[in-house]
Biopython code that builds the backbone (N, CA, C, O; Angstrom):
import numpy as np
from Bio.PDB.StructureBuilder import StructureBuilder

atoms = [
    (1, "MET", "N", (11.927, 5.116, 6.031)),
    (1, "MET", "CA", (11.381, 5.371, 4.710)),
    (1, "MET", "C", (11.697, 6.789, 4.274)),
    (1, "MET", "O", (12.082, 7.012, 3.126)),
    (2, "ALA", "N", (11.543, 7.741, 5.163)),
    (2, "ALA", "CA", (11.794, 9.136, 4.803)),
    (2, "ALA", "C", (13.261, 9.358, 4.464)),
    (2, "ALA", "O", (13.581, 10.116, 3.548)),
    (3, "ARG", "N", (14.145, 8.707, 5.192)),
    (3, "ARG", "CA", (15.578, 8.846, 4.904)),
    (3, "ARG", "C", (15.913, 8.309, 3.527)),
    (3, "ARG", "O", (16.833, 8.800, 2.873)),
    (4, "GLY", "N", (15.181, 7.315, 3.087)),
    (4, "GLY", "CA", (15.404, 6.737, 1.769)),
    (4, "GLY", "C", (14.695, 7.496, 0.667)),
    (4, "GLY", "O", (14.814, 7.138, -0.504)),
    (5, "GLY", "N", (13.958, 8.544, 1.023)),
    (5, "GLY", "CA", (13.259, 9.343, 0.023)),
    (5, "GLY", "C", (11.993, 8.706, -0.505)),
    (5, "GLY", "O", (11.495, 9.106, -1.557)),
    (6, "ARG", "N", (11.462, 7.722, 0.204)),
    (6, "ARG", "CA", (10.261, 7.021, -0.245)),
    (6, "ARG", "C", (9.165, 7.125, 0.808)),
    (6, "ARG", "O", (8.878, 6.155, 1.510)),
    (7, "THR", "N", (8.568, 8.277, 0.913)),
    (7, "THR", "CA", (7.528, 8.480, 1.909)),
    (7, "THR", "C", (6.154, 8.486, 1.233)),
    (7, "THR", "O", (5.873, 9.374, 0.428)),
    (8, "PRO", "N", (5.293, 7.510, 1.547)),
    (8, "PRO", "CA", (3.933, 7.527, 1.001)),
    (8, "PRO", "C", (3.155, 8.739, 1.522)),
    (8, "PRO", "O", (3.527, 9.327, 2.538)),
    (9, "GLY", "N", (2.096, 9.104, 0.838)),
    (9, "GLY", "CA", (1.243, 10.193, 1.293)),
    (9, "GLY", "C", (0.539, 9.818, 2.589)),
    (9, "GLY", "O", (0.443, 8.641, 2.939)),
    (10, "TYR", "N", (0.052, 10.823, 3.291)),
    (10, "TYR", "CA", (-0.607, 10.573, 4.572)),
    (10, "TYR", "C", (-1.791, 9.618, 4.480)),
    (10, "TYR", "O", (-1.911, 8.747, 5.341)),
    (11, "PRO", "N", (-2.677, 9.730, 3.483)),
    (11, "PRO", "CA", (-3.778, 8.758, 3.433)),
    (11, "PRO", "C", (-3.278, 7.318, 3.314)),
    (11, "PRO", "O", (-3.829, 6.417, 3.946)),
    (12, "ASP", "N", (-2.240, 7.098, 2.510)),
    (12, "ASP", "CA", (-1.694, 5.755, 2.366)),
    (12, "ASP", "C", (-1.025, 5.280, 3.648)),
    (12, "ASP", "O", (-1.080, 4.095, 3.975)),
    (13, "LEU", "N", (-0.396, 6.193, 4.371)),
    (13, "LEU", "CA", (0.209, 5.815, 5.648)),
    (13, "LEU", "C", (-0.852, 5.411, 6.669)),
    (13, "LEU", "O", (-0.656, 4.462, 7.428)),
    (14, "TRP", "N", (-1.969, 6.126, 6.689)),
    (14, "TRP", "CA", (-3.071, 5.761, 7.596)),
    (14, "TRP", "C", (-3.620, 4.385, 7.236)),
    (14, "TRP", "O", (-3.893, 3.568, 8.116)),
    (15, "ILE", "N", (-3.781, 4.134, 5.944)),
    (15, "ILE", "CA", (-4.282, 2.829, 5.497)),
    (15, "ILE", "C", (-3.305, 1.733, 5.906)),
    (15, "ILE", "O", (-3.709, 0.701, 6.441)),
    (16, "ALA", "N", (-2.024, 1.960, 5.651)),
    (16, "ALA", "CA", (-1.003, 0.966, 6.000)),
    (16, "ALA", "C", (-0.953, 0.723, 7.506)),
    (16, "ALA", "O", (-0.888, -0.423, 7.951)),
    (17, "ALA", "N", (-0.983, 1.794, 8.285)),
    (17, "ALA", "CA", (-0.929, 1.654, 9.742)),
    (17, "ALA", "C", (-2.148, 0.905, 10.275)),
    (17, "ALA", "O", (-2.024, 0.063, 11.165)),
    (18, "SER", "N", (-3.304, 1.208, 9.740)),
    (18, "SER", "CA", (-4.529, 0.521, 10.182)),
    (18, "SER", "C", (-4.476, -0.957, 9.835)),
    (18, "SER", "O", (-4.822, -1.803, 10.659)),
    (19, "ALA", "N", (-4.045, -1.270, 8.624)),
    (19, "ALA", "CA", (-3.957, -2.670, 8.196)),
    (19, "ALA", "C", (-2.958, -3.433, 9.058)),
    (19, "ALA", "O", (-3.208, -4.573, 9.449)),
    (20, "MET", "N", (-1.836, -2.803, 9.351)),
    (20, "MET", "CA", (-0.833, -3.479, 10.175)),
    (20, "MET", "C", (-1.322, -3.666, 11.608)),
    (20, "MET", "O", (-1.049, -4.695, 12.226)),
    (21, "ALA", "N", (-2.038, -2.687, 12.138)),
    (21, "ALA", "CA", (-2.560, -2.798, 13.502)),
    (21, "ALA", "C", (-3.584, -3.925, 13.613)),
    (21, "ALA", "O", (-3.674, -4.597, 14.640)),
    (22, "LEU", "N", (-4.353, -4.121, 12.543)),
    (22, "LEU", "CA", (-5.385, -5.165, 12.537)),
    (22, "LEU", "C", (-4.882, -6.486, 11.964)),
    (22, "LEU", "O", (-5.614, -7.475, 11.925)),
    (23, "ASP", "N", (-3.618, -6.492, 11.515)),
    (23, "ASP", "CA", (-3.000, -7.671, 10.914)),
    (23, "ASP", "C", (-3.809, -8.199, 9.724)),
    (23, "ASP", "O", (-4.086, -9.394, 9.619)),
    (24, "VAL", "N", (-4.179, -7.275, 8.832)),
    (24, "VAL", "CA", (-4.902, -7.639, 7.615)),
    (24, "VAL", "C", (-4.143, -7.056, 6.415)),
    (24, "VAL", "O", (-3.434, -6.060, 6.559)),
    (25, "PRO", "N", (-4.287, -7.667, 5.236)),
    (25, "PRO", "CA", (-3.617, -7.125, 4.056)),
    (25, "PRO", "C", (-4.368, -5.923, 3.488)),
    (25, "PRO", "O", (-5.547, -5.718, 3.778)),
    (26, "VAL", "N", (-3.672, -5.140, 2.680)),
    (26, "VAL", "CA", (-4.276, -4.009, 1.981)),
    (26, "VAL", "C", (-4.587, -4.467, 0.559)),
    (26, "VAL", "O", (-3.701, -4.952, -0.144)),
    (27, "LEU", "N", (-5.816, -4.320, 0.142)),
    (27, "LEU", "CA", (-6.236, -4.613, -1.220)),
    (27, "LEU", "C", (-6.109, -3.324, -2.013)),
    (27, "LEU", "O", (-6.773, -2.336, -1.700)),
    (28, "THR", "N", (-5.253, -3.323, -3.046)),
    (28, "THR", "CA", (-4.970, -2.086, -3.755)),
    (28, "THR", "C", (-4.717, -2.308, -5.237)),
    (28, "THR", "O", (-4.238, -3.363, -5.655)),
    (29, "ARG", "N", (-5.049, -1.291, -6.018)),
    (29, "ARG", "CA", (-4.705, -1.289, -7.437)),
    (29, "ARG", "C", (-3.398, -0.547, -7.659)),
    (29, "ARG", "O", (-2.886, -0.515, -8.777)),
    (30, "SER", "N", (-2.852, 0.052, -6.603)),
    (30, "SER", "CA", (-1.627, 0.848, -6.695)),
    (30, "SER", "C", (-0.610, 0.420, -5.628)),
    (30, "SER", "O", (-0.374, 1.155, -4.669)),
    (31, "PRO", "N", (-0.016, -0.755, -5.790)),
    (31, "PRO", "CA", (0.933, -1.213, -4.772)),
    (31, "PRO", "C", (2.146, -0.302, -4.627)),
    (31, "PRO", "O", (2.781, -0.285, -3.573)),
    (32, "LYS", "N", (2.478, 0.459, -5.677)),
    (32, "LYS", "CA", (3.633, 1.361, -5.583)),
    (32, "LYS", "C", (3.418, 2.444, -4.533)),
    (32, "LYS", "O", (4.385, 3.003, -4.016)),
    (33, "HIS", "N", (2.159, 2.746, -4.213)),
    (33, "HIS", "CA", (1.880, 3.741, -3.177)),
    (33, "HIS", "C", (2.342, 3.268, -1.802)),
    (33, "HIS", "O", (2.584, 4.074, -0.904)),
    (34, "PHE", "N", (2.460, 1.961, -1.652)),
    (34, "PHE", "CA", (2.831, 1.388, -0.366)),
    (34, "PHE", "C", (4.247, 0.822, -0.365)),
    (34, "PHE", "O", (4.662, 0.177, 0.598)),
    (35, "ALA", "N", (4.990, 1.065, -1.451)),
    (35, "ALA", "CA", (6.360, 0.563, -1.546)),
    (35, "ALA", "C", (7.188, 1.135, -0.403)),
    (35, "ALA", "O", (7.116, 2.326, -0.099)),
    (36, "GLY", "N", (7.948, 0.296, 0.204)),
    (36, "GLY", "CA", (8.812, 0.755, 1.284)),
    (36, "GLY", "C", (8.214, 0.652, 2.669)),
    (36, "GLY", "O", (8.902, 0.922, 3.653)),
    (37, "VAL", "N", (6.954, 0.270, 2.775)),
    (37, "VAL", "CA", (6.350, 0.079, 4.099)),
    (37, "VAL", "C", (6.710, -1.341, 4.534)),
    (37, "VAL", "O", (6.168, -2.310, 4.004)),
    (38, "PRO", "N", (7.616, -1.462, 5.492)),
    (38, "PRO", "CA", (8.080, -2.799, 5.878)),
    (38, "PRO", "C", (6.976, -3.646, 6.508)),
    (38, "PRO", "O", (6.154, -3.157, 7.283)),
    (39, "ASP", "N", (6.983, -4.912, 6.157)),
    (39, "ASP", "CA", (6.083, -5.923, 6.731)),
    (39, "ASP", "C", (4.607, -5.718, 6.404)),
    (39, "ASP", "O", (3.752, -6.353, 7.022)),
    (40, "LEU", "N", (4.290, -4.852, 5.454)),
    (40, "LEU", "CA", (2.893, -4.646, 5.059)),
    (40, "LEU", "C", (2.510, -5.698, 4.028)),
    (40, "LEU", "O", (3.216, -5.897, 3.040)),
    (41, "LYS", "N", (1.399, -6.364, 4.264)),
    (41, "LYS", "CA", (0.898, -7.368, 3.317)),
    (41, "LYS", "C", (0.007, -6.667, 2.294)),
    (41, "LYS", "O", (-0.912, -5.932, 2.657)),
    (42, "LEU", "N", (0.290, -6.904, 1.008)),
    (42, "LEU", "CA", (-0.491, -6.284, -0.064)),
    (42, "LEU", "C", (-1.127, -7.332, -0.947)),
    (42, "LEU", "O", (-0.548, -8.391, -1.192)),
    (43, "ILE", "N", (-2.313, -7.033, -1.420)),
    (43, "ILE", "CA", (-2.980, -7.825, -2.453)),
    (43, "ILE", "C", (-3.238, -6.867, -3.601)),
    (43, "ILE", "O", (-4.019, -5.924, -3.481)),
    (44, "ASP", "N", (-2.569, -7.124, -4.715)),
    (44, "ASP", "CA", (-2.693, -6.288, -5.908)),
    (44, "ASP", "C", (-3.791, -6.885, -6.793)),
    (44, "ASP", "O", (-3.919, -8.106, -6.876)),
    (45, "TYR", "N", (-4.571, -6.049, -7.444)),
    (45, "TYR", "CA", (-5.604, -6.548, -8.343)),
    (45, "TYR", "C", (-5.790, -5.593, -9.516)),
    (45, "TYR", "O", (-5.371, -4.436, -9.475)),
    (46, "ALA", "N", (-6.417, -6.101, -10.545)),
    (46, "ALA", "CA", (-6.762, -5.281, -11.706)),
    (46, "ALA", "C", (-8.216, -5.607, -12.078)),
    (46, "ALA", "O", (-8.668, -6.740, -11.913)),
    (47, "ILE", "N", (-8.913, -4.633, -12.566)),
    (47, "ILE", "CA", (-10.300, -4.855, -13.002)),
    (47, "ILE", "C", (-10.263, -5.418, -14.415)),
    (47, "ILE", "O", (-9.600, -4.860, -15.290)),
    (48, "VAL", "N", (-10.969, -6.517, -14.643)),
    (48, "VAL", "CA", (-10.989, -7.166, -15.948)),
    (48, "VAL", "C", (-11.562, -6.201, -16.992)),
    (48, "VAL", "O", (-12.603, -5.582, -16.774)),
    (49, "GLY", "N", (-10.868, -6.084, -18.123)),
    (49, "GLY", "CA", (-11.320, -5.241, -19.198)),
    (49, "GLY", "C", (-10.946, -3.781, -19.036)),
    (49, "GLY", "O", (-11.354, -2.938, -19.836)),
    (50, "GLU", "N", (-10.178, -3.482, -18.011)),
    (50, "GLU", "CA", (-9.795, -2.093, -17.760)),
    (50, "GLU", "C", (-8.577, -1.713, -18.578)),
    (50, "GLU", "O", (-7.581, -2.434, -18.613)),
    (51, "GLY", "N", (-8.675, -0.569, -19.233)),
    (51, "GLY", "CA", (-7.546, 0.087, -19.883)),
    (51, "GLY", "C", (-6.638, -0.726, -20.752)),
    (51, "GLY", "O", (-6.909, -0.242, -21.851)),
    (52, "VAL", "N", (-5.941, -1.440, -20.924)),
    (52, "VAL", "CA", (-4.899, -2.033, -21.731)),
    (52, "VAL", "C", (-5.126, -1.859, -23.189)),
    (52, "VAL", "O", (-4.318, -2.315, -23.999)),
]
sb = StructureBuilder()
sb.init_structure("model")
sb.init_model(0)
sb.init_chain("A")
sb.init_seg("    ")
for serial, (resi, resn, name, xyz) in enumerate(atoms, 1):
    if name == "N":
        sb.init_residue(resn, " ", resi, " ")
    sb.init_atom(name, np.array(xyz, "f"), 0.0, 1.0, " ", f" {name:<3s}", serial, name[0])
structure = sb.get_structure()
């Protein structure tokens, strides 16, 4: 990931590593923060009535 210039911040890396170790998906409103983390399962969501 670092060679490709796509390194998530440390908090996101800890979240990703923990989720992968426990074999659970990450529930997030910002899937782009986890882009490039291979084999990470993501669940994207939006809050109804938020912003648009």
